[in-house]
Backbone bond lengths (Angstrom), bond angles and torsions (degrees), N, CA, C in turn:
res aa  C-N    CA-C-N  psi(-1)  N-CA   C-N-CA  omega(-1)  CA-C   N-CA-C  phi
1 M - - - 1.481 - - 1.502 106.41 -
2 T 1.264 121.74 -99.81 1.456 124.68 -179.63 1.574 109.25 -106.35
3 S 1.364 113.08 132.07 1.424 116.95 -177.50 1.518 110.82 -92.32
4 H 1.348 112.42 163.24 1.483 121.38 178.94 1.519 108.58 -62.06
5 D 1.265 118.94 -41.67 1.537 122.57 174.65 1.521 111.27 -55.82
6 E 1.271 117.97 -44.21 1.501 123.27 -178.83 1.484 106.65 -66.03
7 L 1.261 122.82 -45.04 1.490 123.30 -176.41 1.519 109.03 -69.97
8 S 1.326 117.66 -35.79 1.522 119.35 179.10 1.460 110.04 -69.47
9 Y 1.365 118.24 -30.52 1.413 123.68 -178.15 1.584 107.12 -67.83
10 Y 1.328 113.21 -50.13 1.458 117.87 177.13 1.415 112.02 -49.28
11 L 1.340 119.32 -53.95 1.430 129.65 -179.14 1.563 107.87 -51.49
12 S 1.291 112.88 -54.64 1.577 118.98 -175.97 1.503 111.94 -61.56
13 Q 1.350 116.57 -23.66 1.525 117.37 176.15 1.478 114.60 -90.72
14 G 1.444 110.96 7.76 1.466 115.51 173.02 1.471 114.25 81.43
15 L 1.403 117.40 15.38 1.439 120.92 177.97 1.518 111.59 -84.81
16 A 1.293 118.27 141.91 1.460 120.46 175.91 1.486 108.65 -78.17
17 I 1.302 120.68 139.02 1.452 123.27 174.83 1.600 107.75 -119.26
18 R 1.326 113.18 126.25 1.466 118.83 -177.71 1.544 108.14 -126.11
19 V 1.307 117.04 139.27 1.418 122.51 175.91 1.573 105.95 -124.98
20 D 1.318 116.07 114.80 1.437 125.10 -177.92 1.548 106.88 47.28
21 G 1.364 115.50 47.98 1.460 123.22 175.21 1.527 118.26 79.49
22 I 1.302 115.46 -2.07 1.432 123.13 177.60 1.556 110.04 -95.52
23 T 1.419 112.73 127.20 1.539 115.58 -178.36 1.477 106.33 -79.24
24 I 1.334 110.91 139.41 1.490 120.82 -179.01 1.529 104.90 -103.77
25 S 1.300 118.28 141.23 1.447 127.02 171.36 1.548 112.49 -129.00
26 D 1.337 116.93 178.99 1.484 120.76 173.59 1.557 112.06 -51.04
27 V 1.367 113.64 -35.61 1.499 117.67 -177.39 1.533 118.79 -59.91
28 N 1.430 110.27 -46.02 1.441 117.00 177.31 1.532 116.59 -104.49
29 L 1.310 114.13 19.66 1.532 116.52 -175.77 1.545 110.34 -67.09
30 E 1.260 123.73 -38.82 1.453 128.46 -177.80 1.584 107.07 -62.72
31 H 1.305 115.01 -42.43 1.577 116.81 175.38 1.539 109.42 -62.66
32 L 1.283 116.11 -44.46 1.533 117.41 -179.43 1.608 108.30 -59.54
33 N 1.320 114.78 -43.52 1.428 119.64 -173.78 1.480 111.54 -60.89
34 L 1.448 114.55 -41.92 1.518 115.68 177.37 1.487 114.68 -64.29
35 I 1.372 112.89 -40.44 1.484 116.99 -179.01 1.552 108.47 -62.50
36 L 1.281 120.26 -48.90 1.427 122.86 -176.84 1.499 113.78 -64.22
37 N 1.352 117.51 -35.76 1.449 125.40 177.99 1.449 113.89 -70.62
38 E 1.380 117.31 -33.02 1.436 121.78 -177.84 1.399 115.20 -91.06
39 D 1.283 119.54 -24.73 1.457 124.17 -176.69 1.559 109.80 -126.00
40 D 1.323 111.12 105.69 1.483 114.09 -175.85 1.544 114.50 -85.28
41 S 1.310 116.52 17.74 1.470 115.29 -179.30 1.565 111.28 -102.03
42 Y 1.322 115.27 41.56 1.438 119.62 168.86 1.498 110.83 -113.96
43 M 1.333 114.42 140.06 1.429 121.89 179.27 1.589 108.07 -105.91
44 K 1.349 113.62 135.24 1.419 120.85 178.36 1.520 108.59 -95.35
45 E 1.344 112.12 132.55 1.483 118.91 176.09 1.484 110.15 -133.34
46 Y 1.368 111.52 131.34 1.489 121.52 179.18 1.630 107.90 -85.48
47 V 1.342 113.97 125.12 1.424 115.75 177.51 1.539 112.67 -99.78
48 N 1.249 121.10 123.45 1.376 125.10 178.98 1.460 119.16 -101.85
49 D 1.433 122.41 151.32 1.370 127.30 177.54 1.514 108.37 -80.59
50 Q 1.310 119.81 -172.19 1.440 122.52 176.77 1.515 116.93 -66.71
51 E 1.428 112.59 -23.06 1.487 118.04 179.03 1.480 109.36 -87.67
52 G 1.297 119.41 -7.01 1.506 120.72 -178.45 1.522 112.35 95.03
53 E 1.238 119.23 5.46 1.469 123.72 179.29 1.579 109.26 -82.57
54 I 1.242 118.24 133.79 1.443 122.12 179.04 1.593 109.38 -77.16
55 Y 1.291 115.26 125.85 1.457 123.11 -173.73 1.500 109.67 -119.22
56 A 1.418 119.11 -18.71 1.423 118.44 -178.76 1.591 108.91 -153.82
57 I 1.297 117.00 156.40 1.403 126.91 173.30 1.524 108.51 -121.29
58 E 1.323 112.32 126.74 1.467 116.61 179.82 1.478 108.69 -122.63
59 Y 1.357 111.44 139.18 1.374 125.63 179.30 1.548 110.81 -109.64
60 Q 1.307 117.79 119.55 1.506 117.92 -175.66 1.602 107.67 -121.19
61 K 1.278 115.57 129.35 1.424 118.35 174.48 1.452 111.85 -60.78
62 I 1.298 117.33 135.28 1.496 119.76 -178.21 1.642 104.52 -93.86
63 K 1.264 111.34 124.64 1.496 117.18 179.54 1.569 105.72 -84.17
64 E 1.402 111.53 138.70 1.450 117.66 178.40 1.493 110.41 -94.42
């Protein structure tokens, strides 16, 4: 699904990463990486500001 390198890149670009509303940082990045790799039922959504620039990436668990 999403790789550690991809998540690190998002953080290095100053983008906020949230999973089910919880903000992710370098401290808990490894935990997030494990969750996303083991459970493919997360949907990635890019969040834009009023100018259309991406400022956050949100992962939401998809309910079955």
